[in-house]
DSSP file (Angstrom, degrees, kcal/mol; ACC not computed):
  #  RESIDUE AA STRUCTURE BP1 BP2  ACC     N-H-->O    O-->H-N    N-H-->O    O-->H-N    TCO  KAPPA ALPHA  PHI   PSI    X-CA   Y-CA   Z-CA
    1    1 A M              0   0    0      0, 0.0     2,-0.3     0, 0.0     0, 0.0   0.000 360.0 360.0 360.0 134.6  -89.2  -30.6 -187.1
    2    2 A L        -     0   0    0      4,-0.0     2,-0.1     2,-0.0     3,-0.0  -0.747 360.0-134.3 -97.9 142.8  -86.6  -32.8 -185.5
    3    3 A K     >  -     0   0    0     -2,-0.3     4,-3.0     1,-0.1     5,-0.2  -0.457  38.0 -95.7 -82.9 166.5  -86.9  -36.6 -185.3
    4    4 A N  H  > S+     0   0    0      1,-0.2     4,-2.7     2,-0.2     5,-0.2   0.899 123.9  48.4 -52.9 -49.1  -86.1  -38.3 -181.9
    5    5 A G  H  > S+     0   0    0      1,-0.2     4,-1.9     2,-0.2    -1,-0.2   0.904 115.0  45.4 -60.7 -41.4  -82.4  -39.1 -182.7
    6    6 A E  H  > S+     0   0    0      2,-0.2     4,-2.8     1,-0.2    -1,-0.2   0.896 111.3  53.6 -67.4 -40.0  -81.8  -35.5 -183.9
    7    7 A L  H  X S+     0   0    0     -4,-3.0     4,-2.5     1,-0.2    -2,-0.2   0.912 108.5  48.9 -62.5 -43.5  -83.7  -34.1 -180.9
    8    8 A L  H  X S+     0   0    0     -4,-2.7     4,-2.4    -5,-0.2    -1,-0.2   0.918 112.8  48.4 -61.5 -42.9  -81.5  -36.1 -178.5
    9    9 A K  H  X S+     0   0    0     -4,-1.9     4,-2.7    -5,-0.2    -2,-0.2   0.927 112.5  47.3 -64.1 -45.7  -78.3  -34.9 -180.3
   10   10 A V  H  X S+     0   0    0     -4,-2.8     4,-1.9     1,-0.2    -1,-0.2   0.894 111.7  51.5 -63.5 -39.6  -79.5  -31.3 -180.3
   11   11 A A  H  <>S+     0   0    0     -4,-2.5     5,-2.3    -5,-0.2     4,-0.3   0.923 111.6  46.8 -63.2 -43.9  -80.4  -31.5 -176.6
   12   12 A E  H ><5S+     0   0    0     -4,-2.4     3,-1.5     1,-0.2    -2,-0.2   0.944 114.2  46.7 -60.8 -48.5  -76.9  -33.0 -175.7
   13   13 A E  H 3<5S+     0   0    0     -4,-2.7    -1,-0.2     1,-0.3    -2,-0.2   0.784 107.1  59.5 -66.2 -26.5  -75.1  -30.3 -177.8
   14   14 A G  T 3<5S-     0   0    0     -4,-1.9    -1,-0.3    -5,-0.2    -2,-0.2   0.469 119.7-107.8 -81.7  -1.4  -77.3  -27.6 -176.2
   15   15 A G  T < 5 +     0   0    0     -3,-1.5    -3,-0.2    -4,-0.3    -2,-0.1   0.579  64.9 152.8  89.0   9.5  -76.1  -28.6 -172.7
   16   16 A Y      < -     0   0    0     -5,-2.3    -1,-0.3    -6,-0.2     3,-0.1  -0.431  28.8-165.5 -70.6 149.8  -79.2  -30.2 -171.4
   17   17 A H        +     0   0    0      1,-0.3    21,-2.8    20,-0.1     2,-0.4   0.658  69.2  39.1-108.0 -23.8  -78.6  -32.9 -168.8
   18   18 A V  E     -a   38   0A   0     19,-0.2     2,-0.5    -7,-0.1    -1,-0.3  -0.993  59.4-158.8-134.7 136.8  -82.0  -34.7 -168.7
   19   19 A F  E     -a   39   0A   0     19,-3.0    21,-2.7    -2,-0.4     2,-0.4  -0.972  14.0-165.4-113.6 118.9  -84.4  -35.6 -171.5
   20   20 A V  E     +a   40   0A   0     -2,-0.5     2,-0.3    19,-0.2    21,-0.2  -0.899  19.3 154.6-109.1 132.6  -88.0  -36.2 -170.4
   21   21 A T  E     -a   41   0A   0     19,-2.3    21,-3.1    -2,-0.4    -2,-0.0  -0.956  47.2-144.7-148.4 163.5  -90.5  -37.9 -172.7
   22   22 A T        +     0   0    0     -2,-0.3     2,-1.2    19,-0.2    19,-0.1   0.210  66.4 119.3-109.5   9.8  -93.7  -40.0 -172.8
   23   23 A D    >   -     0   0    0      1,-0.2     3,-1.5     2,-0.1     4,-0.3  -0.634  41.2-175.8 -79.4  96.3  -92.4  -41.9 -175.8
   24   24 A T  T 3  S+     0   0    0     -2,-1.2     3,-0.3     1,-0.3    -1,-0.2   0.623  79.8  59.4 -71.4 -11.8  -92.3  -45.5 -174.4
   25   25 A N  T >> S+     0   0    0      1,-0.2     4,-1.7     2,-0.1     3,-1.4   0.434  74.1 100.9 -92.7  -0.5  -90.7  -46.8 -177.6
   26   26 A L  H <> S+     0   0    0     -3,-1.5     4,-2.1     1,-0.3     3,-0.4   0.887  78.1  53.7 -53.4 -44.5  -87.7  -44.5 -177.3
   27   27 A K  H 34 S+     0   0    0     -3,-0.3    -1,-0.3    -4,-0.3     5,-0.3   0.749 113.5  43.7 -66.2 -21.5  -85.4  -47.3 -176.0
   28   28 A H  H <4 S+     0   0    0     -3,-1.4    -1,-0.2    -4,-0.1    -2,-0.2   0.690 117.0  45.3 -91.9 -21.5  -86.4  -49.4 -179.0
   29   29 A Q  H  < S+     0   0    0     -4,-1.7     2,-0.3    -3,-0.4    -2,-0.2   0.697 110.8  50.5 -95.2 -21.8  -86.0  -46.7 -181.6
   30   30 A Q  S  < S-     0   0    0     -4,-2.1     2,-0.9    -5,-0.2    -1,-0.0  -0.848  80.6-115.7-122.0 152.2  -82.8  -45.1 -180.5
   31   31 A K        +     0   0    0     -2,-0.3     3,-0.2     1,-0.1    -3,-0.1  -0.783  37.1 172.5 -82.2 108.5  -79.3  -46.3 -179.8
   32   32 A L        +     0   0    0     -2,-0.9    -1,-0.1    -5,-0.3    -5,-0.0   0.066  37.6 116.3-107.2  23.7  -79.0  -45.3 -176.1
   33   33 A A  S    S+     0   0    0      1,-0.2    -1,-0.2     0, 0.0    -2,-0.0   0.897  91.2  10.0 -62.2 -43.5  -75.7  -47.0 -175.4
   34   34 A N  S    S+     0   0    0     -3,-0.2    -1,-0.2     0, 0.0     2,-0.1  -0.262  78.8 161.7-134.8  50.2  -73.7  -43.9 -174.6
   35   35 A P        -     0   0    0      0, 0.0     4,-0.1     0, 0.0    -3,-0.1  -0.438  34.4-148.4 -71.2 146.9  -76.0  -40.9 -174.2
   36   36 A R  S    S+     0   0    0     30,-0.2     2,-0.3    -2,-0.1    32,-0.1   0.546  79.3  78.4 -85.8  -8.0  -74.7  -37.9 -172.3
   37   37 A L  S    S-     0   0    0     29,-0.2    30,-1.6    30,-0.1     2,-0.4  -0.664  81.8-125.6 -96.4 152.2  -78.2  -37.2 -171.2
   38   38 A G  E     -a   18   0A   0    -21,-2.8   -19,-3.0    -2,-0.3     2,-0.5  -0.814  30.8-146.3 -84.9 140.4  -80.2  -38.9 -168.4
   39   39 A I  E     -ab  19  69A   0     29,-2.9    31,-2.6    -2,-0.4     2,-0.5  -0.948  16.0-173.2-116.4 128.1  -83.5  -40.1 -169.9
   40   40 A V  E     -ab  20  70A   0    -21,-2.7   -19,-2.3    -2,-0.5     2,-0.6  -0.983   6.2-163.6-120.8 122.6  -86.7  -40.1 -168.0
   41   41 A V  E     -ab  21  71A   0     29,-3.2    31,-3.2    -2,-0.5     2,-0.6  -0.928   8.4-150.9-110.2 121.2  -89.7  -41.7 -169.5
   42   42 A L  E     - b   0  72A   0    -21,-3.1     2,-0.8    -2,-0.6    31,-0.2  -0.814  12.1-143.8 -89.5 122.6  -93.2  -41.0 -168.1
   43   43 A L  S    S+     0   0    0     29,-2.5    31,-0.4    -2,-0.6     2,-0.3  -0.114  75.6  47.0 -87.4  40.0  -95.4  -44.0 -168.7
   44   44 A A        -     0   0    0     -2,-0.8    -2,-0.1    29,-0.1    28,-0.1  -0.950  56.3-155.6-164.6 157.8  -98.6  -42.0 -169.3
   45   45 A T        +     0   0    0     -2,-0.3     2,-0.7   -23,-0.0    -2,-0.0   0.372  62.7 109.3-117.1   0.7  -99.7  -39.1 -171.3
   46   46 A S     >  -     0   0    0      1,-0.2     4,-2.6     2,-0.0     3,-0.2  -0.700  54.7-157.5 -84.0 113.0 -102.7  -38.1 -169.2
   47   47 A W  H  > S+     0   0    0     -2,-0.7     4,-2.6     1,-0.2     5,-0.2   0.897  91.7  55.4 -59.1 -43.2 -102.0  -34.9 -167.3
   48   48 A P  H  > S+     0   0    0      0, 0.0     4,-0.7     0, 0.0    -1,-0.2   0.906 112.6  43.5 -57.6 -39.2 -104.6  -35.5 -164.6
   49   49 A R  H >4 S+     0   0    0     -3,-0.2     3,-0.7     1,-0.2     4,-0.4   0.907 113.7  50.9 -69.5 -41.1 -102.9  -38.9 -163.9
   50   50 A M  H >< S+     0   0    0     -4,-2.6     3,-1.6     1,-0.2     7,-0.2   0.860 100.2  63.9 -65.9 -35.3  -99.5  -37.4 -164.0
   51   51 A Q  H >< S+     0   0    0     -4,-2.6     3,-1.0     1,-0.3    -1,-0.2   0.826  94.7  61.2 -58.6 -31.4 -100.4  -34.6 -161.6
   52   52 A R  T << S+     0   0    0     -4,-0.7    -1,-0.3    -3,-0.7    -2,-0.2   0.718 112.4  36.2 -69.3 -20.3 -101.0  -37.2 -158.9
   53   53 A V  T X> S+     0   0    0     -3,-1.6     4,-1.6    -4,-0.4     3,-0.9   0.001  71.4 129.5-124.2  28.7  -97.4  -38.4 -159.0
   54   54 A I  H <> S+     0   0    0     -3,-1.0     4,-2.4     1,-0.3     5,-0.3   0.895  73.3  57.5 -51.4 -44.2  -95.4  -35.2 -159.7
   55   55 A P  H 3> S+     0   0    0      0, 0.0     4,-2.2     0, 0.0    -1,-0.3   0.866 103.5  55.0 -57.4 -33.7  -93.1  -36.0 -156.8
   56   56 A A  H <> S+     0   0    0     -3,-0.9     4,-1.9     1,-0.2    -2,-0.2   0.918 112.5  39.7 -67.3 -42.9  -92.1  -39.3 -158.4
   57   57 A F  H  X S+     0   0    0     -4,-1.6     4,-2.1     2,-0.2    -1,-0.2   0.796 112.9  54.9 -82.0 -22.6  -91.1  -37.8 -161.7
   58   58 A V  H  X S+     0   0    0     -4,-2.4     4,-2.6    -5,-0.3    -2,-0.2   0.906 109.9  49.0 -65.7 -40.8  -89.4  -34.8 -160.0
   59   59 A A  H  X S+     0   0    0     -4,-2.2     4,-2.2    -5,-0.3    -2,-0.2   0.904 110.9  49.7 -63.9 -41.1  -87.4  -37.3 -158.0
   60   60 A A  H  X S+     0   0    0     -4,-1.9     4,-1.0     2,-0.2    -1,-0.2   0.902 112.6  47.0 -65.1 -40.3  -86.5  -39.3 -161.2
   61   61 A I  H  < S+     0   0    0     -4,-2.1     3,-0.5     1,-0.2    -2,-0.2   0.916 112.8  49.2 -66.1 -43.0  -85.4  -36.1 -163.0
   62   62 A T  H  < S+     0   0    0     -4,-2.6    -2,-0.2     1,-0.2    -1,-0.2   0.866 113.9  45.9 -64.1 -36.8  -83.4  -35.0 -160.0
   63   63 A A  H  < S+     0   0    0     -4,-2.2    -1,-0.2    -5,-0.2    -2,-0.2   0.612  86.2 117.5 -82.7 -12.8  -81.7  -38.4 -159.8
   64   64 A A     <  -     0   0    0     -4,-1.0     2,-0.3    -3,-0.5   -26,-0.1  -0.280  41.3-178.3 -61.8 137.4  -80.9  -38.7 -163.5
   65   65 A T    >   -     0   0    0    -28,-0.1     3,-2.7   -26,-0.1   -26,-0.2  -0.841  43.3 -62.5-128.8 168.0  -77.3  -38.8 -164.4
   66   66 A S  T 3  S+     0   0    0     -2,-0.3   -28,-0.2     1,-0.3   -29,-0.2  -0.291 124.6   8.5 -52.9 122.6  -75.4  -39.0 -167.7
   67   67 A G  T 3  S+     0   0    0    -30,-1.6    -1,-0.3     1,-0.3   -29,-0.2   0.377  95.7 134.7  87.4  -4.8  -76.4  -42.3 -169.4
   68   68 A S    <   -     0   0    0     -3,-2.7   -29,-2.9   -32,-0.1     2,-0.4  -0.450  37.2-162.0 -79.5 154.6  -79.2  -43.2 -167.0
   69   69 A Y  E     +b   39   0A   0    -31,-0.2     2,-0.4    -2,-0.1   -29,-0.2  -0.979  13.1 175.2-137.0 120.9  -82.6  -44.4 -168.2
   70   70 A T  E     -b   40   0A   0    -31,-2.6   -29,-3.2    -2,-0.4     2,-0.5  -0.991  17.8-156.2-131.9 134.3  -85.6  -44.3 -165.9
   71   71 A E  E     -b   41   0A   0     -2,-0.4     2,-0.6   -31,-0.2   -29,-0.2  -0.936  12.5-151.3-107.3 132.5  -89.2  -45.2 -166.4
   72   72 A V  E     -b   42   0A   0    -31,-3.2   -29,-2.5    -2,-0.5     2,-0.2  -0.909  12.8-136.3-107.2 117.4  -91.8  -43.6 -164.1
   73   73 A E        -     0   0    0     -2,-0.6   -29,-0.1   -31,-0.2   -17,-0.1  -0.482  13.1-162.0 -69.9 138.1  -95.0  -45.6 -163.5
   74   74 A I        -     0   0    0    -31,-0.4   -24,-0.1    -2,-0.2   -25,-0.1  -0.926  17.6-139.4-123.0 102.5  -98.1  -43.5 -163.6
   75   75 A P              0   0    0      0, 0.0   -23,-0.1     0, 0.0   -22,-0.1  -0.197 360.0 360.0 -64.8 154.1 -101.0  -45.4 -161.9
   76   76 A E              0   0    0      0, 0.0   -27,-0.0     0, 0.0    -2,-0.0   0.475 360.0 360.0 -68.8 360.0 -104.5  -45.3 -163.4
């Protein structure tokens, strides 16, 4: 099992361009100063709620660039 920091490193080394997570503490737990990945954080873990805003997080993933950090609001 990989910890967050290791997971980000493996994802970068594996050629991934975007890291998507629901871990809202990621920015506080990791040094995100120079990531090669774009990071998209979905601010909910409820799939029924997330389904209602799929276009919003697809847009965030599509717009992500190296070093970007985006949080996607998921309304109740």
